[in-house]
N, C-alpha and C positions, 0 to 999 in steps of 0.2 A: 444435306450437307454437300453432296456432289451434284447439285442441280445443274451446274454449268456443263457437266459432262453428258447430260441427256441430249439426244438428238432431237432436232426440231421436226415434228411430224409433218409440218406444212411445207418444209423446204423441198422434199422429194415430190410432193403433189403439185407444187407450183411449177416445178421444172417439167413434170409430165403434162400439166395443163398447157403450158406454152408450146411444148412439142406437138400436142394434139392439134392445137390451133394452127400451127405452122403447116402440118401435114394436110389439114383441112383446106387451107388456103391454096396449097399446091394442087390438090385434087380439083378444086373449083376452077383454077386457072387452066387446068388440063382438060376441063369439060366433063369431068366425072362427078356429076352432081350427086349421084347416089352415094358415092364414097364420101363426098363432102358432108352430106347429111349425117351419115353414120359417125364420122369423126367429130362433128359438131355436137351431136347428142352425147357422145362419150365425154367430151369436154364439159358440157353442161352438167352431166351426172357427177363428174369429178369436182366441179365447182360447188355443187350442192353438198357433197361429202366434206369439202373443205369448210363450208359455212357451218356445218354441224360440229366439226371438230373445234372450230373457233368458238362457237357458242358453249361447248362443253368445257373448254379450258378457261373460260371467263368465270371468275368467282362471283359470288353474290356481291352486288354493289359495284361491280366493275363495268356495268353497262354504260355506254356512252350516252350521257344525258343531253348533250348538245346545248345550245343557247336557250331554246324554249322561250319561256316568258320571263326570263331573268331580266331584271332592270337594275 
């Protein structure tokens, strides 16, 4: 009934993902490649987590079927 009041679990993660990439870029530009690698790995892990959440929230039959062989 109050579905519209539920918080979007992806919103916070997307913001965190963008921040990690921003920090990684700054570390790379500063020449700190080790820190850049650590932050990029964290961002990739977070993206994987976001993909899992997105897959879990899709109901059966909600998969994107694309155009495929439709004519």
